Structures are given as structure tokens and as C-alpha cells.
C-alpha atoms as a printed R data frame, in Angstrom:
    type eleno elety resid chain resno       x       y      z
1   ATOM     1    CA   UNK     A     1   0.000   0.000  0.000
2   ATOM     2    CA   UNK     A     2   1.519   3.360 -1.001
3   ATOM     3    CA   UNK     A     3   2.375   5.613  1.935
4   ATOM     4    CA   UNK     A     4  -0.029   8.313  0.662
5   ATOM     5    CA   UNK     A     5  -3.009   5.954  0.974
6   ATOM     6    CA   UNK     A     6  -4.620   5.509  4.370
7   ATOM     7    CA   UNK     A     7  -5.204   1.907  5.358
8   ATOM     8    CA   UNK     A     8  -8.711   0.893  6.346
9   ATOM     9    CA   UNK     A     9  -9.316   0.210 10.010
10  ATOM    10    CA   UNK     A    10 -10.435  -3.413 10.576
11  ATOM    11    CA   UNK     A    11 -13.365  -2.339 12.725
12  ATOM    12    CA   UNK     A    12 -16.713  -1.892 11.022
13  ATOM    13    CA   UNK     A    13 -20.399  -1.361 11.674
14  ATOM    14    CA   UNK     A    14 -23.472  -3.135 10.346
15  ATOM    15    CA   UNK     A    15 -26.775  -1.247 10.490
16  ATOM    16    CA   UNK     A    16 -29.950  -3.247  9.915
17  ATOM    17    CA   UNK     A    17 -32.603  -0.751  8.783
18  ATOM    18    CA   UNK     A    18 -36.111  -2.128  9.244
19  ATOM    19    CA   UNK     A    19 -39.732  -1.224  9.836
20  ATOM    20    CA   UNK     A    20 -41.936  -2.236 12.750
21  ATOM    21    CA   UNK     A    21 -43.474  -4.764 10.324
22  ATOM    22    CA   UNK     A    22 -39.969  -6.265  9.923
23  ATOM    23    CA   UNK     A    23 -39.328  -5.198  6.355
24  ATOM    24    CA   UNK     A    24 -35.594  -4.746  5.826
25  ATOM    25    CA   UNK     A    25 -33.705  -2.333  3.581
26  ATOM    26    CA   UNK     A    26 -31.029  -3.977  1.428
27  ATOM    27    CA   UNK     A    27 -28.448  -2.365 -0.852
28  ATOM    28    CA   UNK     A    28 -26.791  -3.939 -3.895
29  ATOM    29    CA   UNK     A    29 -23.048  -3.320 -4.146
30  ATOM    30    CA   UNK     A    30 -21.537  -1.475 -7.093
31  ATOM    31    CA   UNK     A    31 -19.112  -3.684 -8.979
32  ATOM    32    CA   UNK     A    32 -20.552  -6.837 -7.414
33  ATOM    33    CA   UNK     A    33 -24.030  -7.360 -8.860
34  ATOM    34    CA   UNK     A    34 -26.071  -9.735 -6.747
35  ATOM    35    CA   UNK     A    35 -24.209  -8.849 -3.539
36  ATOM    36    CA   UNK     A    36 -26.961  -7.470 -1.296
37  ATOM    37    CA   UNK     A    37 -26.335  -6.128  2.186
38  ATOM    38    CA   UNK     A    38 -27.481  -3.817  4.923
39  ATOM    39    CA   UNK     A    39 -25.635  -0.573  5.592
40  ATOM    40    CA   UNK     A    40 -22.005  -1.359  6.420
41  ATOM    41    CA   UNK     A    41 -18.753   0.504  6.696
42  ATOM    42    CA   UNK     A    42 -15.452   0.874  8.470
43  ATOM    43    CA   UNK     A    43 -14.467   3.460 11.013
44  ATOM    44    CA   UNK     A    44 -12.918   6.548  9.390
45  ATOM    45    CA   UNK     A    45 -10.451   6.995 12.226
46  ATOM    46    CA   UNK     A    46  -9.310   4.865 15.150
47  ATOM    47    CA   UNK     A    47 -11.030   7.090 17.733
48  ATOM    48    CA   UNK     A    48 -14.375   7.345 15.891
49  ATOM    49    CA   UNK     A    49 -17.112   5.961 18.160
50  ATOM    50    CA   UNK     A    50 -18.898   3.049 16.495
51  ATOM    51    CA   UNK     A    51 -22.326   4.652 16.996
52  ATOM    52    CA   UNK     A    52 -21.060   7.767 15.211
53  ATOM    53    CA   UNK     A    53 -19.689   5.592 12.388
54  ATOM    54    CA   UNK     A    54 -23.050   3.811 12.115
55  ATOM    55    CA   UNK     A    55 -24.923   7.111 11.799
56  ATOM    56    CA   UNK     A    56 -22.367   8.414  9.277
57  ATOM    57    CA   UNK     A    57 -22.528   5.262  7.127
58  ATOM    58    CA   UNK     A    58 -26.330   5.309  7.235
59  ATOM    59    CA   UNK     A    59 -26.366   8.916  6.024
60  ATOM    60    CA   UNK     A    60 -23.650   8.379  3.371
61  ATOM    61    CA   UNK     A    61 -25.110   5.175  1.926
62  ATOM    62    CA   UNK     A    62 -28.855   5.903  2.101
63  ATOM    63    CA   UNK     A    63 -29.402   9.580  2.897
64  ATOM    64    CA   UNK     A    64 -31.280   8.527  6.035
65  ATOM    65    CA   UNK     A    65 -30.560  10.714  9.049
66  ATOM    66    CA   UNK     A    66 -30.819   9.017 12.427
67  ATOM    67    CA   UNK     A    67 -30.762  10.746 15.763
68  ATOM    68    CA   UNK     A    68 -28.400   9.094 18.261
69  ATOM    69    CA   UNK     A    69 -31.359   7.957 20.376
70  ATOM    70    CA   UNK     A    70 -33.012   6.255 17.375
71  ATOM    71    CA   UNK     A    71 -30.040   4.030 16.608
72  ATOM    72    CA   UNK     A    72 -30.129   0.838 18.646
73  ATOM    73    CA   UNK     A    73 -26.771  -0.594 19.693
74  ATOM    74    CA   UNK     A    74 -26.864  -4.379 19.869
75  ATOM    75    CA   UNK     A    75 -24.695  -6.372 22.230
76  ATOM    76    CA   UNK     A    76 -23.449  -8.304 19.219
77  ATOM    77    CA   UNK     A    77 -19.983  -8.307 17.703
78  ATOM    78    CA   UNK     A    78 -18.852 -10.475 14.810
79  ATOM    79    CA   UNK     A    79 -15.261 -11.256 13.887
80  ATOM    80    CA   UNK     A    80 -14.628 -12.611 10.428
81  ATOM    81    CA   UNK     A    81 -11.846 -13.172  7.960
82  ATOM    82    CA   UNK     A    82 -11.418 -10.404  5.389
83  ATOM    83    CA   UNK     A    83 -11.769 -11.707  1.823
84  ATOM    84    CA   UNK     A    84  -8.289 -12.032  0.302
85  ATOM    85    CA   UNK     A    85  -9.156  -9.719 -2.608
86  ATOM    86    CA   UNK     A    86 -10.003  -6.894 -0.135
87  ATOM    87    CA   UNK     A    87  -6.984  -7.238  2.183
88  ATOM    88    CA   UNK     A    88  -4.906  -4.765  0.178
89  ATOM    89    CA   UNK     A    89  -7.078  -2.010  1.682
90  ATOM    90    CA   UNK     A    90  -5.752  -2.775  5.175
91  ATOM    91    CA   UNK     A    91  -2.316  -2.703  6.798
92  ATOM    92    CA   UNK     A    92  -0.159  -5.643  5.675
93  ATOM    93    CA   UNK     A    93  -0.862  -8.735  7.747
94  ATOM    94    CA   UNK     A    94  -4.433  -7.744  8.634
95  ATOM    95    CA   UNK     A    95  -6.653 -10.770  8.070
96  ATOM    96    CA   UNK     A    96  -9.705 -10.241 10.292
97  ATOM    97    CA   UNK     A    97 -12.332  -7.561 10.859
98  ATOM    98    CA   UNK     A    98 -14.490  -6.863 13.902
99  ATOM    99    CA   UNK     A    99 -18.056  -5.771 13.146
100 ATOM   100    CA   UNK     A   100 -20.430  -4.135 15.627
101 ATOM   101    CA   UNK     A   101 -24.165  -4.387 14.976
102 ATOM   102    CA   UNK     A   102 -26.777  -1.623 15.174
103 ATOM   103    CA   UNK     A   103 -30.329  -1.238 13.936
104 ATOM   104    CA   UNK     A   104 -32.693   1.540 13.032
105 ATOM   105    CA   UNK     A   105 -36.459   1.059 13.056
106 ATOM   106    CA   UNK     A   106 -38.481   3.289 10.747
107 ATOM   107    CA   UNK     A   107 -42.271   3.629 10.706
108 ATOM   108    CA   UNK     A   108 -42.436   2.624  7.022
109 ATOM   109    CA   UNK     A   109 -40.099   1.939  4.085
110 ATOM   110    CA   UNK     A   110 -38.448   5.065  2.701
111 ATOM   111    CA   UNK     A   111 -36.554   5.512 -0.564
112 ATOM   112    CA   UNK     A   112 -32.783   5.310 -0.187
113 ATOM   113    CA   UNK     A   113 -30.635   8.047 -1.725
114 ATOM   114    CA   UNK     A   114 -27.817   5.727 -2.787
115 ATOM   115    CA   UNK     A   115 -24.121   6.562 -2.825
116 ATOM   116    CA   UNK     A   116 -23.446   5.714 -6.488
117 ATOM   117    CA   UNK     A   117 -19.829   4.732 -5.813
118 ATOM   118    CA   UNK     A   118 -21.004   2.058 -3.351
119 ATOM   119    CA   UNK     A   119 -24.469   0.820 -4.364
120 ATOM   120    CA   UNK     A   120 -26.540   0.471 -7.527
121 ATOM   121    CA   UNK     A   121 -29.934  -0.522 -6.136
122 ATOM   122    CA   UNK     A   122 -32.001  -0.756 -2.988
123 ATOM   123    CA   UNK     A   123 -35.076  -2.704 -2.006
124 ATOM   124    CA   UNK     A   124 -37.260  -3.436  0.985
125 ATOM   125    CA   UNK     A   125 -38.059  -7.075  1.715
126 ATOM   126    CA   UNK     A   126 -39.748  -9.064  4.471
127 ATOM   127    CA   UNK     A   127 -37.040 -10.080  6.935
128 ATOM   128    CA   UNK     A   128 -36.803 -13.748  5.939
129 ATOM   129    CA   UNK     A   129 -36.377 -12.872  2.251
130 ATOM   130    CA   UNK     A   130 -33.882 -10.149  3.123
131 ATOM   131    CA   UNK     A   131 -31.804 -12.561  5.203
132 ATOM   132    CA   UNK     A   132 -31.783 -15.113  2.388
133 ATOM   133    CA   UNK     A   133 -30.640 -12.475 -0.122
134 ATOM   134    CA   UNK     A   134 -27.595 -11.267  1.871
135 ATOM   135    CA   UNK     A   135 -24.181 -12.512  0.762
136 ATOM   136    CA   UNK     A   136 -22.662 -11.941  4.214
137 ATOM   137    CA   UNK     A   137 -23.286 -14.555  6.910
138 ATOM   138    CA   UNK     A   138 -23.055 -11.939  9.669
139 ATOM   139    CA   UNK     A   139 -25.635  -9.746  7.937
140 ATOM   140    CA   UNK     A   140 -27.918 -12.768  7.413
141 ATOM   141    CA   UNK     A   141 -27.638 -13.703 11.085
142 ATOM   142    CA   UNK     A   142 -28.323 -10.157 12.294
143 ATOM   143    CA   UNK     A   143 -31.459  -9.895 10.152
144 ATOM   144    CA   UNK     A   144 -32.683 -13.256 11.435
145 ATOM   145    CA   UNK     A   145 -32.132 -12.147 15.027
146 ATOM   146    CA   UNK     A   146 -34.011  -8.898 14.366
147 ATOM   147    CA   UNK     A   147 -36.870 -10.774 12.699
148 ATOM   148    CA   UNK     A   148 -37.249 -13.259 15.509
149 ATOM   149    CA   UNK     A   149 -36.921 -10.713 18.308
150 ATOM   150    CA   UNK     A   150 -38.931  -7.818 16.921
151 ATOM   151    CA   UNK     A   151 -42.527  -7.326 17.993
């Protein structure tokens, strides 16, 4: 990695955006058609609080603004191996990422204002269908937990 490029921090957030009826917002990744996910992203700096990163990623990827009190912090942390083809973004030798899970409940589905460099499409699905559509096991699991625990 060139010295002028900042390495990604291997700490990320996952934000499951859903309605009270358990419909879930999914985003399709740019450059990887068929890869659907919830809002995700890495910390911008080592001292960025994860809740702040979750709100920032939500705003950047969907245009949805969440007040701090509306974002629910889960007591759930995933650790997973970083895909080999994405490791060049991190410091040499970094192989694993730690992901903290959050959710945001909205009264009804809202259109997402997508960040074109990250996503090409969005859709709202019932939670079971959304979980089945996710390429990430941690995202799938988080949606299933939300679906089973929500009202």
C-alpha cells in the first residue's frame, strides 16, 4: 500500500434498517451485482465511536438521518476473515475484521438516496427474504435475530 493511501481500520459497523413490520432495507453493491447487504462501513479513524460511524454510514449510503437515540446498539460483535481480494485495503498482515451491529427502526419503508460509488440498487423485503438475499453470513444472522426478536 503506497504511503499516501490511508489503510482501512479493521473495525466496522453493520446497520440493519427495518420497519416495525420487519421489512428490511437492502443495498446492492456497485461492482458486485447480486451482492446485497445492509448498511455497512469501516471506522474513518481509530477514535471514531462506532455509533457515530453507524450514523455516518447510514447517512452516506442511504441519505437517512438518524438521531443518536433512534439508533439501537446491539450487544453483538462479529469477527470474520477479510476476503483475500479486499486485504490490500488494510495494513499488511491484517486478516480479520471486527463488526459491531446496530439497527434503526423506521415507521415505514423510505426511498434510499444511494451513494453511487457504493451501491446500484435498494429494495425493501420481508425479513426472511432479506436474510436469504444477503451474501454476508453476519448480515444474514443479524437480520434473522431482528426478525425473531422484533414485535
